[in-house]
C-alpha positions as CSV (number, residue, x, y, z in Angstrom):
1,X,268.3,69.0,67.4
2,X,271.2,68.1,65.2
3,X,270.8,69.9,62.1
4,X,274.4,69.7,61.4
5,X,276.3,67.1,58.8
6,X,280.0,67.4,59.4
7,X,280.7,64.7,56.7
8,X,281.9,65.3,53.2
9,X,280.6,63.7,50.6
10,X,281.4,62.5,46.8
11,X,278.9,60.7,44.5
12,X,279.6,60.2,40.8
13,X,281.7,57.2,38.5
14,X,285.1,57.5,39.3
15,X,285.1,59.8,42.6
16,X,287.0,57.7,44.5
17,X,290.6,58.9,41.7
18,X,289.1,62.4,41.5
19,X,289.2,63.1,45.2
20,X,292.4,61.4,46.1
21,X,294.3,64.4,47.3
22,X,292.0,63.4,50.2
23,X,293.2,59.9,51.1
24,X,296.6,61.8,51.2
25,X,296.0,64.6,53.7
26,X,295.0,62.0,56.6
27,X,298.5,60.4,56.4
28,X,300.4,57.6,55.1
29,X,299.8,54.3,57.1
30,X,295.5,53.1,56.5
31,X,293.6,50.2,57.6
32,X,290.6,49.0,55.0
33,X,288.1,47.5,57.0
34,X,285.7,45.5,54.8
35,X,283.8,42.6,54.5
36,X,284.8,39.0,52.9
37,X,283.4,39.9,49.3
38,X,281.1,42.8,49.0
39,X,284.2,45.6,49.2
40,X,286.1,43.2,46.2
41,X,283.1,42.5,44.5
42,X,282.4,46.1,44.2
43,X,285.4,46.9,42.6
44,X,284.7,49.7,45.4
45,X,288.7,48.1,46.9
46,X,290.7,47.1,43.6
47,X,290.0,51.0,43.0
48,X,291.1,52.1,46.7
49,X,294.0,50.1,45.9
50,X,295.5,51.9,42.9
51,X,294.2,55.3,44.8
52,X,296.5,53.9,47.2
53,X,299.4,52.5,45.3
54,X,299.2,55.9,43.4
55,X,300.4,58.0,46.7
56,X,302.8,55.3,48.4
57,X,300.2,55.0,51.4
58,X,300.9,51.6,53.0
59,X,297.5,49.5,54.1
60,X,296.7,45.9,55.1
61,X,293.0,44.7,54.8
62,X,291.0,43.4,57.7
63,X,287.9,41.7,55.8
64,X,286.4,39.9,58.7
65,X,283.5,42.2,59.3
66,X,279.9,40.5,58.6
67,X,276.2,41.0,58.6
68,X,275.4,42.6,61.9
69,X,278.6,42.9,62.9
70,X,279.7,42.0,66.7
71,X,281.6,44.6,68.5
72,X,284.6,42.1,68.9
73,X,284.7,42.3,65.8
74,X,284.6,45.8,65.5
75,X,287.4,46.0,69.0
76,X,289.7,43.5,67.0
77,X,290.0,45.6,63.3
78,X,290.2,49.1,66.2
79,X,293.3,46.1,68.0
80,X,294.3,45.6,64.3
81,X,294.7,49.5,63.6
82,X,296.9,49.9,66.3
83,X,299.0,47.1,65.6
84,X,299.9,48.5,62.1
85,X,300.1,52.0,63.9
86,X,297.0,53.4,60.9
87,X,296.8,57.2,61.1
88,X,293.6,56.4,58.9
89,X,290.6,53.9,58.1
90,X,288.7,53.0,55.5
91,X,285.8,51.5,55.2
92,X,284.5,49.3,52.3
93,X,281.3,48.3,52.0
94,X,277.8,48.3,53.3
95,X,275.7,49.7,56.4
96,X,277.4,46.6,58.8
97,X,280.9,47.5,57.7
98,X,280.4,51.2,58.0
99,X,278.8,51.3,60.3
100,X,282.2,48.7,62.1
101,X,284.3,50.8,60.6
102,X,283.3,53.9,62.7
103,X,283.7,51.7,66.7
104,X,286.5,50.3,65.0
105,X,288.3,54.3,64.9
106,X,286.8,54.7,67.9
107,X,289.1,51.3,69.5
108,X,292.3,51.9,67.6
109,X,293.1,55.3,69.3
110,X,291.6,54.1,72.7
111,X,293.9,50.7,73.4
112,X,292.7,47.8,76.1
113,X,288.6,49.8,75.2
114,X,286.2,46.5,75.6
115,X,282.0,46.1,74.8
116,X,281.4,48.0,78.1
117,X,283.5,50.3,77.5
118,X,282.3,50.6,73.7
119,X,278.4,51.1,74.7
120,X,279.2,53.1,78.2
121,X,280.9,55.6,75.6
122,X,283.8,55.5,77.8
123,X,286.5,56.1,75.6
124,X,289.5,59.6,76.7
125,X,290.8,60.0,72.7
126,X,289.2,61.4,69.4
127,X,288.7,58.2,67.1
128,X,291.6,57.7,64.2
129,X,290.0,60.1,61.1
130,X,287.5,58.1,59.1
131,X,286.6,58.0,55.4
132,X,283.8,55.6,54.4
133,X,283.1,54.7,51.1
134,X,279.9,52.9,51.0
135,X,279.5,49.6,48.3
136,X,275.0,49.6,49.1
137,X,271.7,51.8,48.6
138,X,270.4,52.2,52.1
139,X,271.3,52.5,55.7
140,X,273.3,56.0,54.7
141,X,275.3,55.6,57.4
142,X,278.1,57.3,55.6
143,X,276.6,60.4,56.9
144,X,275.1,60.0,60.7
145,X,277.3,59.5,64.4
146,X,275.1,56.0,64.4
147,X,276.8,52.6,64.9
148,X,274.9,49.9,65.0
149,X,275.9,46.0,66.6
150,X,275.6,43.5,67.9
151,X,276.7,43.1,71.9
152,X,277.7,39.6,73.8
153,X,274.0,39.0,74.2
154,X,272.9,38.6,70.4
155,X,271.2,41.7,70.5
156,X,271.2,44.6,68.1
157,X,272.0,47.6,70.3
158,X,273.8,51.2,68.6
159,X,275.5,53.8,70.1
160,X,275.5,57.4,69.2
161,X,277.9,59.5,69.2
162,X,279.3,63.3,67.5
163,X,283.0,60.7,67.3
164,X,281.2,58.6,65.1
165,X,281.2,60.9,62.0
166,X,283.1,60.7,58.9
167,X,285.6,62.9,57.5
168,X,284.7,62.3,54.2
169,X,282.3,59.4,52.4
170,X,282.3,58.5,48.8
171,X,279.4,56.8,46.7
172,X,279.9,55.6,43.5
173,X,277.0,54.6,41.4
174,X,279.4,51.6,40.0
175,X,279.8,50.0,42.9
176,X,275.6,50.2,43.5
177,X,275.1,49.1,40.5
178,X,277.0,45.2,41.8
179,X,275.2,44.0,44.2
180,X,272.4,41.5,43.8
181,X,268.6,41.7,43.2
182,X,268.2,41.0,46.8
183,X,270.1,42.9,48.4
184,X,269.4,46.4,46.2
185,X,265.5,45.3,46.6
186,X,266.6,45.3,51.2
187,X,268.7,48.3,51.6
188,X,266.3,50.4,49.2
189,X,263.0,49.6,51.4
190,X,265.5,50.1,54.0
191,X,266.0,54.1,52.7
192,X,262.2,54.5,52.5
193,X,261.6,53.5,55.5
194,X,264.5,55.8,57.3
195,X,263.0,58.4,55.1
196,X,259.2,57.7,56.2
197,X,260.4,56.7,60.0
198,X,261.4,60.5,60.3
199,X,258.7,62.3,58.7
200,X,256.4,60.6,61.4
201,X,259.0,61.1,63.8
202,X,258.3,63.8,67.1
203,X,261.3,65.0,66.2
204,X,260.7,65.9,63.1
205,X,261.3,69.4,61.5
206,X,261.7,71.3,58.7
207,X,264.5,70.4,57.8
208,X,264.6,66.5,58.8
209,X,261.2,66.9,56.2
210,X,262.6,68.5,53.9
211,X,265.4,65.6,53.5
212,X,262.8,63.5,53.9
213,X,260.1,64.4,51.3
214,X,262.8,65.1,48.9
215,X,264.3,61.9,49.6
216,X,260.8,59.9,49.0
217,X,260.5,61.6,45.5
218,X,263.9,60.8,44.5
219,X,263.1,56.8,46.0
220,X,259.7,55.9,44.7
221,X,260.0,55.5,40.6
222,X,262.6,53.3,41.5
223,X,260.5,51.5,43.8
224,X,258.3,51.0,40.8
225,X,260.7,49.8,38.3
226,X,261.8,47.0,40.8
227,X,258.3,46.0,41.3
228,X,257.8,46.3,37.8
229,X,260.9,44.3,37.6
230,X,262.8,46.8,35.1
231,X,266.1,46.5,35.0
232,X,268.4,50.1,36.9
233,X,270.3,51.9,34.8
234,X,273.4,53.2,36.3
235,X,271.8,56.7,36.8
236,X,269.5,55.0,38.7
237,X,271.9,53.7,40.8
238,X,272.9,57.2,41.7
239,X,269.4,57.8,42.7
240,X,269.4,55.2,44.6
241,X,272.3,55.7,46.7
242,X,271.1,59.9,47.2
243,X,268.4,58.8,48.5
244,X,270.1,56.6,51.3
245,X,271.6,59.3,51.5
246,X,268.9,62.0,51.9
247,X,267.3,59.0,53.9
248,X,270.8,59.3,56.7
249,X,271.0,62.7,57.0
250,X,266.7,62.9,58.0
251,X,267.6,60.4,61.1
252,X,270.8,61.8,61.4
253,X,268.1,64.9,63.2
254,X,265.1,62.6,64.5
255,X,266.3,58.8,64.7
256,X,264.0,56.2,63.7
257,X,260.8,55.3,65.1
258,X,259.6,51.5,65.8
259,X,259.9,49.8,62.7
260,X,264.0,50.1,63.3
261,X,263.5,49.1,67.0
262,X,260.5,45.8,66.2
263,X,263.1,45.4,62.8
264,X,266.0,44.4,65.4
265,X,264.0,41.0,66.5
266,X,264.0,39.6,63.6
267,X,266.7,40.2,62.0
268,X,268.0,38.3,65.9
269,X,266.0,35.6,66.1
270,X,264.5,34.9,62.2
271,X,268.0,36.3,60.6
272,X,265.7,39.1,58.3
273,X,267.8,41.1,56.3
274,X,268.1,44.4,57.5
275,X,266.1,46.1,55.5
276,X,263.2,43.7,55.1
277,X,263.0,43.5,58.3
278,X,261.9,46.9,59.1
279,X,259.9,48.1,56.2
280,X,258.1,45.3,57.8
281,X,256.2,47.6,59.4
282,X,256.6,50.5,57.2
283,X,252.2,49.9,56.5
284,X,251.7,49.8,59.9
285,X,253.4,52.9,61.1
286,X,252.1,54.5,57.2
287,X,248.2,52.4,59.1
288,X,249.0,54.1,63.0
289,X,249.0,57.8,61.3
290,X,246.7,57.6,59.7
291,X,244.7,56.7,62.4
292,X,245.9,58.8,65.1
293,X,246.7,62.0,63.1
294,X,245.3,62.0,59.5
295,X,246.0,65.2,59.0
296,X,250.2,65.5,59.4
297,X,249.0,62.0,57.7
298,X,247.1,63.5,54.0
299,X,249.3,66.4,53.7
300,X,252.1,64.0,53.8
301,X,250.7,61.9,50.3
302,X,249.3,65.4,49.1
303,X,252.4,67.2,49.3
304,X,254.2,63.7,47.6
305,X,251.1,63.0,45.3
306,X,251.2,59.2,45.6
307,X,248.5,57.8,47.5
308,X,248.8,55.4,50.6
309,X,247.4,52.4,48.9
310,X,249.9,53.0,46.3
311,X,252.3,53.2,48.2
312,X,251.8,50.6,50.9
313,X,250.9,48.0,48.0
314,X,254.3,49.7,46.4
315,X,256.5,48.1,49.9
316,X,254.3,45.1,50.0
317,X,255.0,43.5,46.7
318,X,258.9,44.3,47.2
319,X,258.8,42.3,50.3
320,X,259.1,38.4,50.6
321,X,256.5,36.3,52.5
322,X,259.2,34.5,55.3
323,X,256.4,33.0,57.1
324,X,256.7,34.2,60.1
325,X,253.9,33.2,62.0
326,X,253.8,34.8,65.6
327,X,252.0,33.0,69.1
328,X,250.8,35.2,71.7
329,X,253.3,33.7,73.8
330,X,256.3,34.9,71.7
331,X,254.4,38.4,71.4
332,X,254.6,38.4,75.6
333,X,257.6,37.8,75.9
334,X,259.3,40.6,74.0
335,X,256.7,43.4,75.2
336,X,259.6,44.5,78.0
337,X,261.7,45.1,75.6
338,X,259.6,48.1,73.9
339,X,258.5,49.4,77.3
340,X,259.7,53.4,77.7
341,X,261.7,52.4,74.3
342,X,262.6,55.5,72.6
343,X,262.1,55.2,69.1
344,X,258.6,53.5,70.3
345,X,258.4,57.2,72.1
346,X,259.9,59.0,68.9
347,X,257.2,57.5,66.7
348,X,254.9,60.4,66.3
349,X,252.0,61.2,68.4
350,X,251.6,59.5,72.0
351,X,252.2,55.8,70.6
352,X,251.9,53.0,73.5
353,X,252.9,49.3,74.1
354,X,249.1,48.7,73.3
355,X,250.1,49.8,70.3
356,X,253.3,47.4,69.6
357,X,250.9,44.4,70.2
358,X,248.8,45.2,68.0
359,X,251.1,45.3,64.9
360,X,252.7,42.6,66.3
361,X,249.7,40.5,66.1
362,X,249.5,40.9,62.7
363,X,252.3,38.5,62.1
364,X,250.1,35.9,64.7
């Protein structure tokens, strides 16, 4: 069980400039991987380019990563890094960009790697050194050994490998503060999903539960402020980011449960943002655990000093009404996807396919 995390994390205002020696220690040529907008609008890309100019680091920018990145785009980024003869890679953005940068770092040092090789993890060489700069507060990808991509068939599928750890990660609350409100809420409930799913997980241990509980303590007051429409301060943004890192540390040990694997389907077919898609089932997880493992469930609320009803009402208030109505035929068509699924098996207790059917029927 993974109770370690080799990534060094730096957080705080103007953190890139304060630790710019980290970048120069990795070489003189870098490929920056980002999306078309988030790196620039957050200010992170400008800060990074200033640091590189100060250090005389040559760089190119690959800004073609989209939400729920395809494996092909990750390989394209890796090929660009190889062609540029980059010494290292920096990912700048939200979870999609950070996940893409992980796989790109592998591809950059393994020319000719294809999608099949990515998922079968058939690479011989270690990845290029990787630094991740987060501009959202939700995924915790900065500190995990996981990359989630969309395969050629349109399905979200993850890989897990120690090669995917970044050497360094940076979080500046100024970047997080530029998130649009919808993104802020979606990423915040994603962080909550990570924390709750890690706690109610068959692989949970004392360390993962400590991460999960402390993360919820940090995050929950900010969720309440969002629910009430209150403005968040720069300090609040840093707290959101720190809570998301704790969520990443927690799931790095345990993985997620059924909420995330169900959420993938709703991102693929209903185009829900990842955080909303996963949080759509957070309350179902809380109901399941109260029904099947009441003592463990009660201890969770007692430790946090938060009532189940209050927590569920907060989650519900932050989720838009997506108007999803599933037919029995649609439910039946996707159930085989969750037969013997690892995330379903991870759910604390003995969740089965009939339980999944009952959860989905609530959307009928």
